[in-house]
N, C-alpha and C positions, 0 to 999 in steps of 0.2 A: 306111868309118868316118865317122860324123857329125862335122861340123865345128862348132866353137862358138868365139866370140871372147871372149877375156878382155881387158877394157878396161884394159890396163896397159902401160906402157913399161918397167916395172921388170923387168930381166932375171932377177934372183934370184927374184922372186915367180912369174914365167912358168915358169921351170924347175921350181920346186917343185910348181906346179899340174900341169904337164905330166906330171910323174912320177906324181902321185896319179891322174890321169885317163887315163893312157897306154892302158889296155886297153879304154876305153870310148869316148873321143873324141879327135879331133885338135884340140888347143887352139892357137889362133893368137893372137898378141898384136897391139897396135895397128900395129906396124911391118909386120907381114905383110899388113895390109889397106890399107897405104899412108898411115897417119896417124902422123907423128912428133912432133906437138906435144903439149903438156900440156893436160889437161882441168882447168880451175880447180876446186878443191875448196873451195867457199864455204859449205858447210853447217856447222851447229853441232853436228851429231851424226854418228856413224859411219854410221848408216842413211841420212842425208841425203846424205853425200858418195858413198856407194856408188851410191845410186840416180842422182845427178847424173851419174856416169861412165857407168853402163849406159844411161841415157836418151839421152845425148849420142851414143853409138855407135849405138843402135837408130834414132834420128831421123835421123842423118846418113848412115848406110850401109844401113839396113833389114835389119840382120842380127841374129839371135838372139845375145845376149851376156850375160856376167855381170861384175861388177866387185866389188871388195871394198874395205873400209877397215878398218884395224887400229889399235887404240890400246893403249898400255900404261897401265894404270890402277894407280897406286900409292896404297895405303890412307892412309899417313901424309901424302901430299901432296894429300889430299882428291880422288883420282881423276886428278890430273894425271900425265903430260901428256895422256892421253886422246886426243881428236880431233886434238890438235895434236902428236902424238908425232913425226911426221916432220920438223917444222920447230920443235921445241921451243926450240932454242938459236939459231934465226934461219931466215930464208927460204931460205938455201942448202941446207937439208936434210942438213947434214953429221952422220953418225952419231956420230963421234968427239966432236964438240962437244955433241951431245945427251946422250951418256953422261957427259961430264964435268959437265954441268949437274945431272943427276939425282943423281950421286953427291955433288956439292957440297951439293945441297939435303937429302940424307939424311945428311950427316955429323953423327955423334953421336945419330942416331935409331935406337933399338932396333927399332922396328916396321918390318920390311922386307917385309911382305906386299904382293904385286902380282899382277895378272893381266893376260894379254894377251887381248883380245877382238876377234874378227873378225866383220864383217857382210858377207855376200855378197848382192848384189842381182842377180836374174836376170830379164831380160826375154826372154820366149820367146812367139812368136805373139802379141805385143803385151801380154801379161799380165805384171804384176810380182809377184815372190816374194822373200821374204827368208829367209836362214839365218844362224844364229848359232853361233859356236864360241868356247869360253872354256877357258883353261888357267891354273889357279892356280899360284903359286910365290912366290918371293922374289928381292929384288935383293941381290946380294952386293957386297962393298966394292971389288973389283978385277976387271979383265977376265980371262977365261980362255977359251982356245980361238980358233980362226982361221977357222972355217967359219960359214956364216949370214951375217946382215946385221943392220943396226939395233942394237937393244939385246940381241941374242943372247949377246954375251959376258959380260953381267952378270945374266942371268935364268936361275935355276934352277928348273925346274918341280917342284911337289910330288911326292914319292916317288922323286926323283932327287938325285944328288950332282954331276951335270955340268950345266954351262950349255948352253943350245941351241947355242952355238958349239963345243961339245966333242963334240956328237953326230953320228952319221952322219945324212945326209939321210933315209934310210929310217925310222930311229928317230924323228926329229924330226917327220916328216910323220904318223906314227901317232898321236903324242900332242899335237900342236900345236893351237892355236887355229884356225889356217887350215885344217889337216887335218881337224878336226872339222866346220867349216863346209862345206868341200868334200865331205865324206862325205855330209852332209845334201842337199847339191845333186845329187850323183851318184844317191842313192837316189830323189830327186824325179825327175830326168830319166829314170832307168830305168823308173819306173812310169807315165810320161806320154808 
């Protein structure tokens, strides 16, 4: 089975992607290649951050790899938190504080439209490729569900009445932003 590096130390993201790619690739995280540090995300867009991470791994280890960056884009907040989603309420990246902040900012606002957008950057044989996945939905007023991570407890995807945090990982992976971007990545890898 072909090995590919996912440039992340996020255990939840790694498990999600390993489930999606299980029949095609052995996906290894940064820890498995001996890197436990953080790769600074200094880009101003999701595309820039994803590329920074995949380039770092490719240049340091010489391995084919991919990385992603995801943002929650809320219409009434002019697309915020966007590229700053993970650290919206502060540099500690505390999901609970991030949720409290967006719910506070949305208090009294009727328009709850939001979307999750993931950009995957792949570097394979030295060439760069990008894949995007989007899922539209809305932000609800209170947290529901205990699985998932990040903003999952307050995001309900269109066509559903459950938050991502109330769904099985199989269902979430089928409809999620990351799942859609990874599907495009898999299709590309299978054809090349």
